[in-house]
Every structure is written in structure tokens, then in C-alpha cells.
C-alpha positions as CSV (number, residue, x, y, z in Angstrom):
1,M,90.8,84.1,80.6
2,A,87.4,85.8,80.6
3,F,85.7,86.2,77.3
4,T,83.2,88.8,76.5
5,I,80.9,88.3,73.6
6,M,81.0,91.2,71.1
7,T,80.3,91.9,67.5
8,L,82.7,90.9,64.8
9,D,83.3,94.5,63.9
10,R,84.1,95.4,67.5
11,A,86.5,92.4,67.8
12,K,88.3,93.5,64.7
13,K,88.6,97.1,66.0
14,E,90.0,95.8,69.3
15,I,92.6,93.7,67.5
16,E,93.7,96.8,65.5
17,N,94.0,98.8,68.7
18,L,96.0,96.1,70.4
19,Q,98.3,95.7,67.4
20,Y,98.8,99.5,67.4
21,Y,99.7,99.5,71.1
22,V,102.2,96.6,70.7
23,R,103.9,98.3,67.7
24,L,104.0,101.6,69.6
25,V,105.6,100.1,72.7
26,E,108.0,97.9,70.8
27,S,109.2,100.8,68.6
28,Y,109.4,103.3,71.5
29,Q,113.0,104.6,71.8
30,P,113.4,106.3,75.2
31,Q,115.7,109.3,75.3
32,S,115.4,110.2,79.0
33,I,114.7,108.5,82.3
34,E,111.1,109.8,82.1
35,Q,110.6,108.0,78.8
36,E,112.2,104.8,80.2
37,I,109.6,105.0,83.0
38,V,106.8,105.4,80.5
39,K,108.0,102.4,78.4
40,E,108.5,100.1,81.4
41,Y,105.1,101.0,82.8
42,A,103.6,100.4,79.4
43,I,105.2,96.9,79.4
44,T,104.3,95.9,83.0
45,S,101.5,98.2,84.1
46,S,103.2,98.0,87.5
47,I,104.9,100.8,89.5
48,V,106.6,98.2,91.7
49,E,108.1,96.5,88.6
50,V,109.3,99.8,87.2
51,C,111.0,100.7,90.5
52,K,112.7,97.2,90.5
53,K,114.0,97.6,86.9
54,L,115.0,101.3,87.1
55,P,116.7,103.1,89.9
56,V,113.7,105.4,90.7
57,S,111.3,105.9,93.6
58,H,107.6,105.1,93.6
59,E,106.9,108.8,93.8
60,K,109.0,109.5,90.7
61,V,107.2,106.9,88.7
62,V,103.8,108.3,89.7
63,D,104.9,111.9,89.0
64,V,106.1,110.9,85.5
65,I,103.0,108.9,84.6
66,T,100.6,111.5,85.9
67,T,102.1,114.4,84.1
68,L,100.4,115.4,80.8
69,G,101.7,113.1,78.1
70,K,104.4,114.5,75.9
71,D,104.0,111.8,73.2
72,E,101.5,109.2,72.1
73,L,102.6,106.4,74.4
74,H,102.8,108.6,77.4
75,K,99.2,109.8,76.8
76,I,98.0,106.2,76.5
77,V,99.9,105.2,79.7
78,R,98.6,108.2,81.6
79,K,95.0,107.6,80.6
80,G,95.2,103.9,81.6
81,Y,96.8,104.7,84.9
82,M,94.2,107.4,85.7
83,Q,91.4,104.9,84.9
84,K,93.1,102.1,86.9
85,T,93.5,104.4,90.0
86,K,90.3,106.3,89.8
87,H,88.7,104.4,92.7
88,M,91.7,105.4,94.9
89,R,91.8,109.0,93.9
90,S,88.1,109.6,94.3
91,Y,87.9,108.2,97.8
92,R,86.8,110.9,100.3
93,Y,87.0,110.8,104.1
């Protein structure tokens, strides 16, 4: 595990953010397949894993994740996915 030195205040803020995310994911109650996709992606951060667990296509997962977030978890997941895939989306021929 890589460790980055930071200030104590920043470390405390990071802990608060992580605790908030854990509570948000654990309390999330999906009411639709789209929300199931959001929750599974929040847990695994893997489209392949979501497709294995839920009967959905890769394209469906990407479509759901990249739509504008309808709730707080969806917004966080979309933002993370967009940051994670920025290098692939910005590639030009």
C-alpha cells in the first residue's frame, strides 16, 4: 500500500469522506436495475464485475454510469468513472 504524506487536517477530512462513502453505499437501497448497477459499481469499481453479478451488458453498465446522476451515490460513481476513464475518452486519432 502506497502512503502519501499529508497534513493531519487533510487526513481527518479524508477519513470523514471515506466514512461517508461507506455509509452511503451500505445504506443504498436499489429500487431499479439502474440503481443495482450503480451500487455494484460503487462496490467493485469494475464494469466486468457488475456484468458478472447482474444480467446486463457492458454497454448497459456504461450507459447507466455515464448518465447524469439521479442521486448522491450515482453522482459520486459517475464522477469517479469519468475521472478513471478520462485518458481513454480524450484520446484522438
